C-alpha positions in Angstrom: 38.8 -55.5 13.1 35.2 -54.6 13.7 34.6 -51.1 15.0 31.0 -51.8 16.0 29.5 -54.6 18.0 25.8 -55.5 17.8 24.4 -57.7 20.5 21.1 -59.5 19.9 19.3 -62.2 21.9 19.1 -65.1 19.5 21.8 -67.0 17.5 19.2 -67.1 14.7 19.1 -63.3 14.6 22.9 -63.3 14.4 22.8 -65.2 11.1 20.1 -62.9 9.7 21.5 -59.6 10.7 25.2 -60.4 9.8 24.1 -60.5 6.2 22.7 -57.0 6.3 25.8 -55.3 7.8 29.2 -54.7 6.4 32.7 -55.7 7.7 32.7 -52.9 10.2 30.1 -54.7 12.3 30.4 -57.8 14.4 27.1 -59.5 15.6 26.9 -61.7 18.7 24.1 -63.2 20.7 23.4 -63.1 24.5 21.1 -66.2 24.3 18.4 -64.3 26.2 18.9 -63.0 29.7 22.4 -63.1 31.2 21.3 -62.1 34.8 18.3 -63.0 36.8 17.0 -63.6 40.4 18.5 -66.8 41.9 16.4 -69.9 41.7 17.4 -71.2 45.2 15.9 -68.3 47.1 13.5 -65.4 46.7 16.3 -63.0 45.6 14.4 -60.0 46.8 15.6 -58.2 49.9 12.3 -57.4 51.7 14.1 -55.7 54.6 16.1 -53.4 52.2 13.1 -51.8 50.3 12.6 -54.9 48.0 16.0 -54.6 46.3 16.4 -57.4 43.8 19.6 -59.5 44.1 20.6 -60.3 40.5 23.2 -63.0 39.8 24.8 -64.3 36.6 22.7 -67.1 35.2 24.4 -70.5 35.6 26.2 -71.5 32.4 26.4 -68.0 31.1 30.0 -67.3 32.4 31.8 -68.5 29.3 29.4 -66.6 27.0 29.9 -63.3 29.0 33.7 -63.8 28.9 33.5 -64.1 25.1 31.3 -61.0 24.9 33.7 -59.0 27.0 36.5 -59.8 24.5 34.3 -58.6 21.7 33.4 -55.4 23.6 37.1 -54.6 24.1 37.7 -54.8 20.3 34.7 -52.5 19.5 34.5 -48.7 19.5 30.7 -48.8 19.8 28.3 -51.3 21.2 24.7 -51.5 20.0 22.3 -53.5 22.1 19.6 -54.8 19.7 17.4 -57.0 21.9 13.6 -57.2 21.4 11.6 -54.0 21.3 9.6 -54.5 24.5 10.0 -54.5 28.3 11.8 -57.8 28.4 14.2 -56.8 25.6 14.9 -53.5 27.3 15.7 -55.3 30.6 18.0 -57.8 28.8 19.9 -54.8 27.3 20.2 -53.2 30.8 21.4 -56.4 32.4 24.0 -56.7 29.6 25.3 -53.2 30.4 25.8 -54.3 34.0 27.3 -57.7 33.3 29.7 -56.4 30.6 30.3 -53.1 32.5 29.5 -51.0 29.5 30.0 -47.3 29.4 26.9 -45.2 28.4 29.1 -43.1 26.0 30.1 -46.1 24.0 26.9 -48.2 24.3 23.6 -47.4 22.7 20.2 -49.2 22.4 18.7 -49.8 19.0 15.3 -51.4 18.1 13.6 -52.5 15.0 10.1 -54.0 14.5 11.1 -56.3 11.7 14.4 -58.0 10.9 15.0 -56.7 7.4 17.9 -54.8 5.9 16.1 -51.5 5.8 14.7 -51.8 9.3 18.1 -52.8 10.9 19.9 -50.0 9.1 17.2 -47.5 10.1 17.6 -48.7 13.7 21.4 -48.1 13.6 20.8 -44.5 12.4 18.5 -43.8 15.4 20.4 -45.1 18.5 19.2 -44.1 22.0 19.9 -44.6 25.7 18.3 -47.4 27.6 14.7 -46.6 28.6 14.8 -47.1 32.4 11.0 -46.8 32.6 10.7 -49.9 30.4 13.4 -51.6 32.5 11.6 -50.7 35.8 8.3 -52.0 34.4 10.0 -55.3 33.8 11.7 -55.3 37.2 8.3 -54.6 38.9 6.6 -57.5 37.1 9.6 -59.8 37.8 9.8 -58.9 41.5 6.1 -59.0 42.0 5.8 -62.4 40.4 8.8 -63.7 42.3 7.4 -62.5 45.7 4.0 -64.0 45.0 5.5 -67.3 43.8 8.1 -67.7 46.6 5.7 -66.7 49.4 2.7 -68.8 48.4 4.3 -71.9 46.8 5.8 -73.2 50.1 2.2 -73.0 51.6 1.0 -75.3 48.8 3.9 -77.6 49.4 3.1 -77.9 53.1 -0.6 -78.2 52.7 -0.9 -80.2 49.5 2.3 -81.6 48.0 5.8 -80.5 46.9 6.4 -79.2 43.4 3.3 -77.0 43.2 3.4 -73.3 42.3 1.2 -70.2 42.5 1.5 -67.1 40.3 0.0 -63.7 40.0 -1.4 -64.4 36.5 -1.5 -68.2 36.4 -3.6 -68.5 39.6 -6.2 -66.0 38.1 -6.3 -68.1 34.9 -6.9 -71.2 37.0 -9.7 -69.4 38.8 -11.3 -68.4 35.5 -11.3 -72.1 34.4 -12.6 -73.2 37.8 -15.5 -70.7 37.7 -16.5 -72.0 34.3 -16.4 -75.6 35.5 -18.7 -74.6 38.4 -21.1 -73.0 35.9 -21.1 -76.2 33.8 -21.6 -78.5 36.9 -24.5 -76.3 38.1 -26.2 -76.0 34.7 -29.6 -77.7 34.4 -30.7 -78.1 30.7 -34.1 -76.8 29.7 -36.2 -78.3 26.9 -37.4 -76.2 24.0 -38.6 -76.8 20.5 -38.1 -75.1 17.1 -40.6 -75.4 14.3 -40.1 -75.0 10.6 -42.7 -75.0 7.8 -41.5 -76.4 4.4 -43.3 -74.5 1.7 -43.3 -74.7 -2.1 -43.4 -71.3 -4.0 -45.1 -71.5 -7.4 -42.5 -71.7 -10.1 -39.6 -72.5 -7.8 -37.8 -75.8 -7.6 -36.1 -75.1 -4.3 -38.4 -75.3 -1.2 -38.9 -72.2 1.0 -38.1 -73.1 4.6 -39.5 -70.7 7.1 -39.1 -70.7 10.9 -41.9 -70.2 13.4 -41.6 -66.7 15.1 -44.9 -66.0 17.0 -47.8 -63.7 16.3 -48.6 -60.0 15.9 -47.9 -59.6 19.6 -44.4 -60.8 19.4 -42.2 -63.9 19.7 -43.6 -67.1 21.2 -41.4 -69.6 22.8 -42.1 -73.3 22.2 -41.2 -74.9 25.5 -42.3 -78.5 24.8 -43.7 -80.9 22.2 -47.3 -79.9 23.1 -46.6 -76.3 22.2 -45.2 -77.3 18.8 -48.1 -79.6 18.1 -50.6 -76.8 19.0 -49.0 -74.5 16.4 -48.9 -77.2 13.8 -52.6 -78.0 14.4 -53.5 -74.3 14.2 -51.6 -73.7 10.9 -51.9 -76.9 8.9 -55.3 -75.9 7.4 -54.4 -72.2 7.0 -53.3 -70.5 3.8 -49.6 -69.5 3.9 -49.1 -66.0 2.5 -46.1 -63.7 2.0 -46.9 -60.9 4.5 -43.9 -58.7 3.7 -40.5 -58.8 2.0 -37.6 -56.5 2.9 -34.6 -56.2 0.7 -31.5 -54.4 1.8 -27.7 -54.2 1.6 -25.1 -55.0 4.2 -21.4 -54.6 4.5 -19.0 -56.8 6.4 -15.9 -54.8 7.4 -12.5 -56.1 6.9 -10.8 -57.5 10.0 -8.0 -55.7 11.9 -4.5 -57.1 11.5 -3.3 -59.6 14.1 -2.3 -58.8 17.6 -0.6 -61.5 19.7 -3.8 -62.7 21.2 -5.9 -62.6 18.0 -3.1 -64.5 16.2 -3.0 -67.1 18.9 -6.8 -67.5 18.8 -7.1 -67.7 15.1 -4.2 -70.2 14.8 -5.9 -72.4 17.3 -9.2 -72.4 15.5 -7.9 -72.4 11.9 -4.7 -74.5 12.2 -5.3 -76.4 15.5 -2.1 -75.0 16.9 -1.5 -74.7 20.6 -0.7 -71.2 22.0 2.9 -72.4 22.7 3.4 -73.8 19.2 2.0 -70.6 17.5 4.5 -68.4 19.4 7.4 -70.8 18.7 6.8 -70.7 15.0 6.1 -67.0 14.9 9.4 -66.4 16.6 11.1 -68.4 13.8 9.4 -66.3 11.2 10.4 -63.1 13.0 14.0 -64.0 13.6 14.7 -65.2 10.1 14.3 -68.0 7.6 16.4 -68.7 4.5 14.3 -67.7 1.5 15.5 -69.1 -1.8 17.0 -66.2 -3.9 16.8 -63.7 -1.1 18.9 -65.2 1.7 18.1 -65.3 5.4 15.5 -62.7 6.5 12.7 -62.1 9.0 9.4 -62.3 7.2 7.0 -61.0 9.9 7.2 -58.1 12.3 7.6 -58.4 16.0 5.2 -61.1 17.4 4.4 -59.7 20.9 2.1 -56.7 20.5 -1.4 -55.7 21.5 -1.6 -52.8 19.0 -3.3 -52.9 15.6 -1.4 -49.9 14.3 0.6 -50.3 11.1 3.2 -47.9 9.6 2.2 -45.5 6.8 4.9 -47.0 4.6 3.6 -50.6 5.1 0.0 -49.4 4.4 1.1 -47.5 1.2 3.0 -50.6 -0.1 0.1 -52.9 0.6 -2.4 -50.6 -1.1 -0.2 -50.4 -4.2 0.0 -54.3 -4.2 -3.7 -54.6 -3.9 -4.3 -52.3 -6.8 -1.9 -54.2 -8.9 -3.1 -57.7 -8.1 -6.8 -57.0 -7.7 -8.1 -53.6 -8.6 -8.6 -50.1 -7.1 -12.1 -51.3 -5.9 -10.4 -53.7 -3.5 -8.5 -51.0 -1.6 -10.1 -50.3 1.8 -10.5 -47.1 3.6 -8.4 -46.2 6.7 -9.3 -48.3 9.7 -9.2 -47.1 13.3 -6.4 -48.9 15.1 -8.2 -49.9 18.3 -9.8 -52.9 19.9 -12.3 -53.8 22.6 -9.7 -53.4 25.3 -8.1 -50.2 23.9 -7.6 -48.8 27.4 -5.0 -51.6 27.9 -3.3 -51.3 24.6 0.4 -50.5 24.6 1.1 -48.9 21.2 4.9 -49.4 21.3 5.1 -51.2 18.0 2.9 -52.3 15.1 0.5 -55.1 14.6 1.8 -58.5 13.4 2.2 -58.3 9.6 4.4 -59.5 6.8 7.8 -57.7 6.6 7.3 -57.5 2.9 3.8 -58.0 1.5 5.2 -59.1 -1.9 6.5 -62.2 -0.3 3.4 -64.2 -1.3 3.1 -67.4 0.8 2.7 -69.7 -2.2 5.9 -68.3 -3.8 8.1 -69.1 -0.8 6.4 -72.3 0.3 9.4 -74.4 -0.6 11.6 -72.3 1.7 9.4 -72.9 4.8 8.4 -75.9 6.9 4.8 -77.0 6.7 3.9 -75.3 9.9 5.9 -72.1 9.1 4.1 -71.9 5.8 0.6 -72.3 7.4 1.2 -69.7 10.0 2.8 -67.2 7.6 0.0 -67.7 5.1 -2.6 -66.9 7.9 -0.7 -63.8 8.9 -0.2 -62.6 5.3 -3.9 -63.2 4.4 -5.1 -61.5 7.6 -2.9 -58.4 7.0 -3.9 -58.2 3.3 -7.5 -58.4 4.3 -7.1 -55.6 6.8 -6.2 -53.2 4.1 -8.9 -54.3 1.7 -12.5 -53.0 1.2 -15.6 -54.4 2.9 -17.5 -57.4 1.5 -20.9 -56.4 0.3 -24.1 -58.4 0.6 -27.7 -58.1 -0.6 -30.1 -59.2 2.1 -33.7 -60.4 2.1 -36.0 -61.0 5.0 -39.5 -62.6 4.5 -42.5 -62.7 6.8 -45.0 -65.4 6.1 -48.4 -65.5 7.8 -50.5 -68.6 8.5 -53.7 -67.5 10.2 -52.7 -65.5 13.3 -49.2 -66.9 13.3 -46.0 -65.6 11.7 -43.1 -67.5 10.2 -39.8 -65.9 9.0 -36.9 -66.5 6.8 -33.8 -64.5 5.9 -30.9 -64.8 3.6 -28.0 -63.0 2.0 -26.1 -63.1 -1.2 -22.5 -61.8 -1.6 -22.3 -59.4 -4.5 -18.7 -58.2 -3.9 -16.1 -60.3 -2.1 -13.8 -57.4 -1.1 -11.4 -58.7 1.6 -13.0 -62.1 1.5 -11.1 -62.7 -1.7 -8.0 -63.5 0.4 -9.3 -64.2 3.9 -12.2 -65.8 5.6 -12.3 -66.0 9.4 -12.6 -69.5 10.9 -15.9 -68.4 12.5 -17.4 -66.9 9.3 -20.6 -68.6 8.1 -21.9 -66.3 5.3 -24.5 -67.2 2.8 -25.9 -70.1 4.8 -29.3 -69.4 3.4 -30.3 -67.9 0.0 -33.8 -67.0 -1.0 -35.0 -66.7 -4.5 -34.8 -63.2 -6.0 -38.2 -63.8 -7.7 -40.0 -64.3 -4.5 -42.7 -61.5 -4.1 -45.7 -60.6 -1.9 -48.0 -62.2 -4.6 -46.1 -65.5 -4.6 -48.4 -68.5 -4.1 -47.2 -70.8 -1.3 -48.2 -74.4 -0.7 -47.5 -76.2 2.6 -45.4 -79.3 2.1 -44.7 -80.4 5.6 -43.8 -79.3 9.2 -40.6 -80.2 10.9 -40.4 -79.8 14.7 -37.1 -80.4 16.6 -36.4 -80.9 20.2 -33.5 -79.0 21.7 -32.0 -78.4 25.2 -30.3 -75.3 26.3 -26.5 -75.8 26.4 -24.1 -75.3 29.3 -21.3 -72.8 28.8 -18.5 -74.4 26.8 -15.3 -75.5 28.4 -12.4 -73.1 27.9 -9.9 -73.8 25.1 -6.5 -72.3 25.0 -7.8 -69.7 22.5 -10.9 -68.7 24.4 -8.9 -68.5 27.7 -6.5 -66.1 26.1 -9.4 -64.1 24.7 -10.9 -63.9 28.2 -7.6 -62.8 29.8 -7.2 -60.1 27.2 -10.8 -58.9 27.6 -10.3 -58.7 31.4 -7.0 -56.8 31.0 -5.1 -59.7 32.8 -1.6 -60.3 31.5 0.0 -58.9 28.4 1.1 -60.4 25.0 4.3 -61.9 26.4 2.5 -63.6 29.3 -0.4 -65.5 27.5 1.6 -68.4 26.3 3.7 -69.1 29.4 0.5 -68.7 31.6 -1.4 -71.4 29.7 1.6 -73.6 29.4 2.3 -73.5 33.2 -1.1 -74.5 34.4 -1.1 -77.5 32.0 2.5 -78.4 33.0 1.6 -78.2 36.7 -1.3 -80.6 36.0 -3.8 -78.1 37.4 -5.5 -78.4 34.0 -5.6 -81.2 31.5 -6.2 -80.7 27.8 -8.5 -83.1 26.0 -8.9 -82.4 22.3 -8.9 -78.6 22.4 -10.8 -78.3 25.6 -9.3 -77.5 29.0 -10.6 -79.4 32.1 -9.7 -78.8 35.7 -8.0 -81.7 37.5 -8.5 -82.7 41.1 -5.2 -81.1 41.9 -6.2 -77.9 40.1 -9.5 -77.8 42.1 -7.6 -78.2 45.4 -5.1 -75.4 44.6 -7.9 -73.1 43.2 -9.9 -73.6 46.4 -6.9 -72.8 48.6 -6.1 -69.7 46.6 -9.7 -68.4 46.7 -10.0 -69.1 50.5 -6.6 -67.8 51.6 -5.4 -65.4 48.9 -8.6 -63.9 47.5 -6.9 -60.7 46.4 -4.4 -62.6 44.3 -7.1 -64.3 42.3 -9.5 -61.3 42.2 -10.0 -60.5 38.6 -10.4 -56.7 39.1 -7.4 -56.5 41.4 -5.1 -58.4 38.9 -6.3 -56.1 36.0 -5.6 -53.0 38.1 -2.1 -54.4 38.9 -1.5 -54.6 35.1 -2.5 -51.0 34.7 -0.1 -50.0 37.5 2.7 -51.8 35.7 1.8 -49.9 32.6 2.0 -46.7 34.7 5.6 -47.6 35.5 6.4 -48.0 31.8 4.9 -44.6 31.2 7.1 -43.0 34.0 4.0 -42.2 36.1 4.7 -44.6 39.0 7.9 -45.5 40.8 8.2 -49.3 40.5 9.0 -50.1 44.2 5.8 -48.3 45.2 3.7 -51.1 43.7 5.7 -53.7 45.8 5.6 -51.6 49.0 1.8 -51.3 48.7 1.2 -55.0 47.8 3.6 -57.0 50.1 2.2 -56.4 53.6 -1.2 -57.8 52.6 0.4 -60.8 51.0 2.7 -61.5 54.0 -0.3 -61.3 56.3 -2.3 -63.7 54.2 0.6 -66.2 54.0 1.0 -66.3 57.8 -2.8 -66.9 58.3 -2.8 -69.7 55.7 0.2 -71.4 57.3 -1.7 -71.3 60.6 -5.2 -72.1 59.6 -5.1 -74.3 56.5 -5.4 -78.0 57.0 -3.4 -80.4 54.9 -5.1 -81.9 51.9 -4.4 -85.4 50.8 -4.7 -86.2 47.1 -4.8 -89.9 46.4 -2.9 -91.3 43.4 -5.1 -92.8 40.6 -5.2 -96.6 41.1 -5.1 -98.7 38.0 -6.0 -102.4 37.3 -2.3 -103.1 36.4 -0.8 -105.5 39.0 2.8 -105.1 40.1 4.5 -108.4 39.3 7.0 -107.9 42.1 4.6 -107.5 45.1 1.0 -107.9 43.8 -0.2 -104.4 44.5 -2.4 -102.4 42.1 0.0 -99.9 40.5 -0.8 -96.2 40.6 -0.4 -93.3 38.1 2.5 -91.0 38.9 3.9 -88.0 37.0 7.4 -87.4 36.0 9.3 -84.9 33.8 8.1 -86.8 30.6 4.5 -87.3 31.7 2.6 -90.2 33.3 4.1 -93.5 34.3 3.0 -96.4 36.5 4.6 -97.0 39.9 4.1 -99.4 42.7 2.5 -97.8 45.8 4.8 -99.8 48.0 7.7 -97.4 47.4 10.4 -97.5 48.8 10.1 -101.2 49.6 9.1 -101.9 46.0 10.5 -99.6 43.3 8.9 -101.2 40.3 7.8 -98.7 37.5 6.3 -99.2 34.1 5.4 -96.9 31.1 1.8 -95.6 31.2 -0.1 -96.9 28.2 -3.2 -95.0 27.3 -5.9 -97.2 25.8 -7.9 -95.7 23.0 -10.8 -98.1 23.1 -9.9 -99.9 19.9 -8.9 -103.6 19.5 -5.7 -104.5 17.7 -6.5 -105.8 14.2 -3.7 -108.4 14.4 -4.2 -110.0 17.9 -7.3 -108.4 19.4 -5.7 -106.8 22.4 -6.0 -103.1 23.2 -4.3 -100.5 21.0 -2.5 -97.8 23.1 -1.1 -94.4 22.4 2.7 -94.3 22.5 5.4 -91.7 21.8 8.6 -91.8 19.9 11.8 -90.4 21.5 11.1 -87.1 19.8 7.6 -86.9 21.2 5.6 -87.8 18.1 2.4 -89.8 19.0 1.7 -93.1 17.3 -0.5 -96.1 18.0 0.5 -99.7 18.7 -0.5 -102.9 20.3 -0.2 -103.1 24.1 1.4 -106.5 23.6 4.5 -105.1 21.8 7.0 -106.6 20.9 5.1 -109.8 20.6 2.6 -108.0 18.4 4.2 -105.5 16.0 1.0 -103.6 15.0 1.7 -99.8 14.5 -0.2 -96.9 13.0 0.6 -93.2 12.7 -3.0 -92.1 12.3 -5.4 -93.0 15.1 -7.3 -96.2 14.5 -11.1 -96.2 15.0 -13.5 -98.9 16.2 -15.5 -99.1 13.0 -14.5 -101.7 10.4 -14.3 -100.8 6.7 -17.7 -101.8 5.2 -16.0 -102.5 1.9 -13.1 -104.8 2.8 -13.5 -105.4 6.5 -10.1 -103.9 7.4 -9.4 -101.4 10.1 -10.0 -97.7 9.5 -8.1 -94.6 10.8 -9.1 -91.0 11.6 -7.8 -88.4 9.1 -9.1 -85.0 9.8 -12.9 -85.1 9.7 -12.9 -88.4 7.7 -12.4 -92.0 8.5 -10.3 -93.8 5.9 -9.6 -97.4 5.3 -6.0 -98.2 6.2 -5.8 -100.5 3.2 -4.7 -98.1 0.4 -5.9 -100.6 -2.3 -9.4 -100.4 -0.9 -9.5 -96.6 -0.6 -12.8 -96.4 1.2 -13.6 -92.9 2.8 -16.5 -91.8 4.9 -17.3 -88.6 6.8 -16.8 -89.0 10.5 -18.9 -87.7 13.3 -16.4 -85.3 14.8 -17.5 -83.2 17.8 -17.0 -79.5 17.1 -14.9 -77.8 19.8 -16.3 -74.7 21.4 -14.3 -71.5 21.5 
């Protein structure tokens, strides 16, 4: 009979941790929270000092009964939920639901699910940290009050099923403000001018960009400005006025925090924020590694700290010296970031649990997506402990009469951390200049090249850039980024096209109501200060109900004014050209749990519905009708003819409009290339793929 019971959150953790502990330990899972506020009502007693009314979550009765039996068999109970506010709150709720005695119940934490970490946690049990619990309660009650007070206003004034939230409404405002900037933007014309020169004895041309004159930089605002400079310089002798050579270092990156991992996975792997967190959770909870068994291979995934343990740093430096050389070992880095005032240093940065688990060596034990994310985390962490990359730089000034042209370049002389990791945004060595170039080099003008440009509007937000902005502003915390972005997309306030996020009509209406009637809720500074106040609860400096007491009266007053003053907004359904065969009306686009569908506007008299088929602007190569995007039962996208089942055309990759110039067959998009679908043909061409802004 087990003398000790360990309760974790996830069944996956159960499998992993059982292998580390002996027969004296039983490991069970709570499957997340066991108690929460009720869904059917606010669950916060406003009249009784905002006391929360917790109930057992529906469906958890049998699980709790099973856990109570295990508790009776055990001498000691160890609560081993996640090492953050949410995990602490789950442990506290378990003590209440299972009626655990403090003497026989202890809290343990570990930042990684490895044998050493789990056993170390068991050697250092503690009592539940009520400051952490209260910080979670404050956030939960605050979010519940905001959601349950404002959402009914949106239902009454717009439509049922909408929601507002303390963080999600601010995220929506940020996107809305950017949309307004883009709509108001007026492009301005400007030109750039390059001179293509031939240096004596050099095969490669020297390309220099127009800068200005001795008085400073000159802007070329139109074609006439560019032609004026060309006319003034074309008969002048081009001479090297000065050459500056120097050295530059590029520092190694800091290890991943939650937000930087989400951003880099989006840019480098094209993962959504939600997908990144789901896969990272799998890597943290445990995967079956051939020859090693089930183990967690990364540290805890919700963190805004870049700190790493001394032991992890020492092991990594030893590995770097062995695999590379001593020269590649970096100096100590300061564990801080741009928003250090908001950093909670409860646990380490995201890193491999064991740096010797090289991604390529365990690839066969991981799914494709697990491997790609683990490799990204492993490389980033390795790079963070390595030395800077070193470059030799050169900048050249070339004179042509009274005007000055410039060129610069760099050459990497030591790769340092770049031996294992290159950031998705890195663009080093894009220009190299000849080392033999000197002030006495003879230059001959070959040609001028002037280019027209227009100033660009700010880019649309992506999931990654939105998370970056939220973090910079101090809004939300690592555990909230993913659900915030997921919610505003799920509510159809925002639509995602490619990587970019666009405000929908519904999102614009909700955002306008929030800005008009609840300006404090969507005020960026107010929300950031609220996050700091919640951190104060965690640090034991603020009593959690004080935050609610100070906040609620203003909210209640705003809700009453909105109910009285706001007029109802009517949002029309999108009308399509699809005709209802039952009554002849044009069908409209509706939204259900599984996405868009077509419905007759004559409901309830006519209840006809149809699947919504999204045309991609490409004709079916078999019958000539439109190809549409479809989904399998498991949600995987494929492309087929709209006339299915009469026409059975189907393709997993997205077909494109261009025909294969070699065989005349249809082509498909694969990454940045367009490929002939006929494998025997094998034609491949680079595609014009728009680069997403971040």
